N, C-alpha and C positions, 0 to 999 in steps of 0.2 A: 504493500500500500504506500509506504514511504517512497519507494523507488518510483512508483507511478506518479505521486505528487511532485517529486523532484523533476521527473521527466517533463511533466506538464508545464512547470515553471520555466524550465530551460527552453521549451518550444515557444512559450509565450514571449520570452525575452527576445528570441531570434526573430519572431514574427513582428514584434514591436519595432525592433531596430531596422528590419527590412522596410517596414512601412515608412519610417522616417526617411530612409535613404531614397526610396522611390518617389515619395512626396516631394522631396527636395529636387530630385532629378526632373520630375514632371514640371515643377515650377520653372526651372532653368530652361527646359525644352520649350515650354509655352512662351516664355519671354523671348526666346530666340525666334520662334515662329511669328510672334507679334511684331518683332523688329523687322523681319523680312517682309511681312505683309504690308508695311507702310513705308515704301521707299520714298525718297525725296521726289517731289513733283518735277516732271520734266517740262521744259519749255515746249509749247506747241510747235509741231513741225510745219514748215512751209510746204504746201501742196503745189507741185509743178506738174504741168501736163502739156504734151504736144498734140495738136490736132492738125492733120493734113487733109485738105479737101482737094481731091483729084480733079473735080470739075472746075473749080476756080483756079487751081494750081497755085494755092497759097498755103503756107504753113503758119499756124498761129500758136503762140506760146501763152499759156494761162498760168497765173500764179494766184493761188487761193480763189479760183473760179473767175478771176478777172483777166481779160486779154491784155497782155502787156507788150506784145510785139507781133508783127506780121511780116513774113518774108515770101517773096515770089519763089517758086520752085519749078524745076524740070522734073517730070515724072515719066513713068513707063509709056511705051508706045501702045497702039491699039493691039498689036500682036504680043507684046510683052508688058501687060499692065501691072502697075504696082498693086500688090495684094491688099484687099480690104481686110479690116479686122482691128482688134485691140491687142496691142503688144506692149513691150517696154524696152528701154535702152538696155541692151545686153552687154555691150562693151564699147569703150571709147579709145580712140587711138590718134595721136598726133603724128604727122608725117608718115601716113600709111604707105605701104607698097601695093601697087595695083597688080592684080593677077588676072590674066585674060580668062574670062569664063569658058571659052572654048578650048583653051590650051593652057593648062596650069604651069607649063614650063616657061611661058612668056610672062615676064614681069617688068614693071617699071618702078624704079625706086622713087622716093619722094623728090619732087622738083617741078619745074615748069611744065614738063611733058606728062605729068601724072594726071590721069582722068579723074582721080579722087580728090584732087587738090591737097590741102594740108590738114584736113580733119576728117575723121570717120567715126560714125556712131551706128553700130549694127542694132537692128530692132527685131529681125526675124530671119531665120535661115541665113542666106547670103545677102539679104537686102539691108541697105543702110542709108543713112542720111550723111551726105558728104559735100565737099566743095567740088570745084570743077576747073579745068583749064580752058573751058569753052563757056565763058559767062554769057555769051549771046544765046545759048541754048536754054537758059533758065526762063521759065514761063511757057514752055512747050512740052509736047508729048514726045520725048526723045530718048529715054533711057531703056535699059534692059529690065527696069523695075525699081531701081534705086531712086532716091530722092536727092536731087542735086540743088545746091544753093550757091549764090555768089560767095566768093571767098570771105569778104568782110562780114557777110551775114552768118555764114556757118561758124566762123570763129567766135562771133558774139553769142550764137546759140550754144556752142560747145561749152562756154563758160557758165551758161545759165542752167544746165541740166546735169544730172548725175546718172550713173548706172542704176537702173531700176525705175527711172522716170517713165510714166505711162505714155504710150504713143497710140493715138487713134487715127486710122486711115479710113476716110469716108469718101462718098461720091454724092455730093449734094449740089444739084444745079440751082435749086432755090435756097437762098440764104436770107433769113430775116433777123434783124437785130433791133433791140431797144436801146437807144442812146441814153447818155446820162441825163438829158433833159426830157426823157420819156418819148422822144420822137421815134416812131417806128419806120425803119428803112428796109427795103428789100432789094435783092440782086437776083438776076437770072443769068446763069452762065451757059456757054455752049455745051452740047452733049457730045463731048470729045470721044467717048467710048461707045456712044449709041446705047447706053444702058438705061437712060431715065427720061422717057418722054414726059412732057408736062402739058397739063390742060388748064383752062381757065378755072374750072371747078376745083382743081387741086390747089391752085394758088389762092383762091378764095377761102378754101378750108383752112389753110395755114394762116392767112391774114386774120381770119375770124378768131383764131386762138390769141391774137394780140389785140383784138377788139376794134380793128380798123378796116375790116373788109368792106363795110358799107361806104367807105370814103375813097375807094379806088374802083373806078368803073371797069366793067368787063372789057370795054374797048381798049382802055389803057393797058390792061393786063395782056390782052391779045397782042397788042403792038410790042409789048416788052418781051413776050415769049418769042415772037418772030425775030426781034433784034438779038436777044440772048448775048448781050455785049458785056455783061458783068458790071454795068454802071449802076450807081445807087438811085433809087427812087424814094424820096421822102414823102410818106403818106400823111401822117398827122401825129399829134401827141396824144397818148392814151394813158388814163389814170384809173387806178382802182377806186371803187365807190364803196363806202360803208354807210348803211342805213341803220341807225340805232345799234351801232357796234357790230353789225354783221355785214360781211361782204355780199354784194349782189353779183349776178352773172354778167351783166353788161359793164362796159367801161364808159367813163366820161372821156369825150374826144374833143380836143381843141383843133379846129381847122379854120384857117384863114381868119383868125382873130375871134372866132366864136366858140364858146364851150357848149357842146351838145351833150344832153343826158338821154340815156335809153329809156323811153317812156314805159314800154311794156315791162321791162325788168324792174323798174322802180314801183310800178303799180302792183306787181306781184309781191314784192318785198313788203309793201305797206298794206297788202290785202285790200286793195281798192279796185273797183270796177272802172275800167278805162274804155272810153268810146272815141271813135275817130270818124269824123265826117270828111270823106274824101273830096266832096264837092267844094266845101268851104275851107278845108285845110285846118280844121279846128279839133283839138284834143279836149276831152271833158272828163271830169270826175264829179263826185258829189260836192266837192269843194269849189270848183270853178272851171273855167274854160280858157285855153290859151292857144296861140298859133302853134302848129306842129309841122313836121316835114317827114317825108318818107325817103329813105335812102336804101335801095336794094331790099325792099320789103320790111325794113326796120323803121319803127317810129321814133323820132327824136323830138326833144323840146330844148329851147334855149334855157341855160341855167338860171337866167334872171327871172324866168317864169315859174320856177319850181315851187315857190311858196304858195302861189295862187293855185296851182294844179294839185299839189300833194301835201301842202301844209308842213313842209320841212324847211329847216334852215341849216346853215353850216358852210364850211369852206375847207380849203386845203390845210392839213396839219403839218407838223414837222416831218412826217414820213412821206409827204407829197401824196397823201391819200385824201380824196374828197370825203370828209367825214360829215354826214348829214344826220339830223335828229328830227324825228316827228314832233310836232308841237300840239298841245291841247288846243281845241278850237277857241277857248276863251282868251288865249294869249295872242291870237292872230289879229293883226291890226285891221281896222275897218277897211282901209284901202285895199288890203289883200283879198277881201271877200267880193270885191266888185269885178 
């Protein structure tokens, strides 16, 4: 019995000591894990991207989603087109050696006679972005699939990108941009590869996404498709509209000094019945009537008449959003009800 009690005391002491040891170890381990789980905050990385449009034959450099540079490029011929897709810069090389794609034994070291110029950036297989010893070829469909730039341009681009920088190769004949002042501008380029026929309906569809389709006539679009000269056409300035802190589907459009509001979209947002007298050109709601206008089957009113027709007030805020607010009837001035 005494032996048994002694044995039990001895085992209890070992167990107690072991518990202290493991508890301490667990505390140290937990502290280490906690320390590893909270590393010092890293500075946000700058996001750089290259976009090559084979139809326009321009390369654009984006930094944090903002276009910072554009360069004309020479791209693949109709028989040897530059491959479309999403890639990344796989390697960079200064003073590259040119190797004949048809005979690997033929090489040209770096110098004035080298077709690659003085910079090389490979983005997929044997295709790369590089300089050229024929600057007059830039802007045309001339290569075996590589993308060539003028030497000063490629050296500037080379400094701006790293291995791993994304590269998008696209074929967009229709390009639409919104400028810093909210002007919507569009370009139509030639169909160099015969890959992308364009129609008036397709151009209208894309302009609608920017809220300005109603302000470019079908005749003007048809002429632009025929020209396909890559020149800019400035349509109008388009702005987001908020009604009672909610965006509506239509845009406010400034054209030739007048700010137009989409009548149907605003009536829908305010849950008002809107009527249109085609003969008199008058828009009406329960609140009042104002002159309206139709552009490509879309009804618009002048912003100065919005309080009469919809009982809303407001203006552009610091975001350049047209922020409107519906007003109780009792606060509307007598002049606005006539």
